[in-house]
Each structure stands twice: as C-alpha cells, then as structure tokens.
C-alpha positions as CSV (number, residue, x, y, z in Angstrom):
1,X,8.7,13.5,2.4
2,X,5.7,14.5,4.5
3,X,6.5,16.8,7.4
4,X,4.0,17.4,10.2
5,X,4.5,20.0,12.8
6,X,5.4,18.9,16.3
7,X,3.4,20.9,18.9
8,X,5.1,21.0,22.3
9,X,3.2,21.2,25.5
10,X,4.1,24.9,25.9
11,X,2.7,25.6,22.4
12,X,6.1,26.2,20.8
13,X,6.5,24.9,17.2
14,X,9.8,23.8,15.7
15,X,10.2,25.8,12.5
16,X,12.3,25.2,9.4
17,X,13.3,27.9,7.0
18,X,12.3,27.3,3.4
19,X,11.9,29.1,0.1
20,X,8.7,29.2,-1.9
21,X,7.6,30.8,-5.1
22,X,4.3,32.7,-4.7
23,X,2.2,35.0,-6.8
24,X,3.2,38.7,-6.1
25,X,-0.4,39.8,-5.4
26,X,-0.8,37.0,-2.9
27,X,2.4,37.9,-1.2
28,X,1.4,41.6,-1.0
29,X,-2.0,40.5,0.5
30,X,-0.3,38.4,3.1
31,X,2.0,41.3,4.0
32,X,-1.0,43.6,4.4
33,X,-2.8,41.0,6.5
34,X,0.2,40.7,8.7
35,X,0.6,44.4,9.2
36,X,-3.1,44.9,9.9
37,X,-3.2,42.1,12.5
38,X,0.1,42.8,14.1
39,X,1.4,39.4,13.1
40,X,4.6,38.4,11.4
41,X,4.4,37.2,7.8
42,X,5.3,33.7,8.6
43,X,2.4,33.6,11.1
44,X,-0.1,34.5,8.4
45,X,1.3,31.8,6.1
46,X,1.3,29.2,8.9
47,X,-2.3,30.0,9.8
48,X,-3.4,29.8,6.2
49,X,-1.7,26.5,5.7
50,X,-3.0,25.0,8.9
51,X,-6.6,26.0,7.9
52,X,-6.1,24.7,4.4
53,X,-4.7,21.4,5.6
54,X,-7.2,21.0,8.3
55,X,-4.7,21.2,11.1
56,X,-6.0,24.4,12.7
57,X,-9.2,22.7,13.9
58,X,-7.3,19.6,15.1
59,X,-4.8,21.6,17.1
60,X,-7.6,23.7,18.7
61,X,-9.5,20.5,19.6
62,X,-6.3,18.9,21.0
63,X,-5.4,21.9,23.2
64,X,-8.8,23.2,24.1
65,X,-9.1,23.2,27.9
66,X,-6.1,20.9,28.4
67,X,-3.9,21.8,31.4
68,X,-0.2,21.3,31.0
69,X,-0.4,18.3,33.3
70,X,-3.0,16.7,31.1
71,X,-1.4,17.6,27.8
72,X,-0.2,14.8,25.5
73,X,3.4,14.2,24.9
74,X,4.9,15.6,21.7
75,X,4.7,12.2,20.1
76,X,1.1,11.7,21.1
77,X,0.2,15.2,19.8
78,X,1.9,14.5,16.5
79,X,0.0,11.2,16.2
80,X,-3.3,12.9,17.0
81,X,-2.6,15.6,14.5
82,X,-1.7,13.0,11.8
83,X,-4.9,11.1,12.5
84,X,-7.0,14.3,12.3
85,X,-5.3,15.2,9.0
86,X,-6.0,11.8,7.6
87,X,-9.7,12.1,8.7
88,X,-10.0,15.5,7.1
89,X,-8.5,14.3,3.8
90,X,-10.7,11.2,3.8
91,X,-13.8,13.4,4.4
92,X,-12.8,15.8,1.6
93,X,-12.1,12.8,-0.8
94,X,-15.5,11.3,0.0
95,X,-17.2,14.7,-0.6
96,X,-15.5,15.0,-4.0
97,X,-16.4,11.5,-5.0
98,X,-20.0,11.7,-3.9
C-alpha cells in the first residue's frame, strides 16, 4: 500500500510510527547529523526520504510564496504531491532507459 504524506495548510504532517531495520553505521550517522543540526532523528530520516523520493522539491514548489488563503486544500496538496512524484519517477525511468 502506497502512503503519501498529507501536508496541511499550517505545514503540519500526520505521522505514523513504524519500525525499520537499518545499517548501524547509517543510524549512527543520522544521529550525529541530528545532533549537529539540532533536529530530531525522525526529521533527518524524513528529510532524506523526501529528497530521495523527490518530494522535497515538490513540497517546496507547492508552498513557496503561498499565503494561507491561497494554499491548496489537503486533498489538492496530496494530489499535487502525487503528480510531482509520478513526474520525478517517470523522469528517472527515462534517464535510466536512455
């Protein structure tokens, strides 16, 4: 089941607790990165996943310069994010094939 984040107009994100298995060195590196940047570990993981999945740029484009009155609804934001993700995946696939 694919799960996309739902970005609310106030920037809040609904989160779900999960368990993952990760290389110990990678986990240590994430903990160090969190400590150095003053972030929580989950924020480091979320940021890395968003960048890897192509969602970071999409979210930035969606919210850049948008006032709360002009912001899309949660459903519209989710639709836009899904479209951006599909476009990024399609672009990556075409680069690999070509």
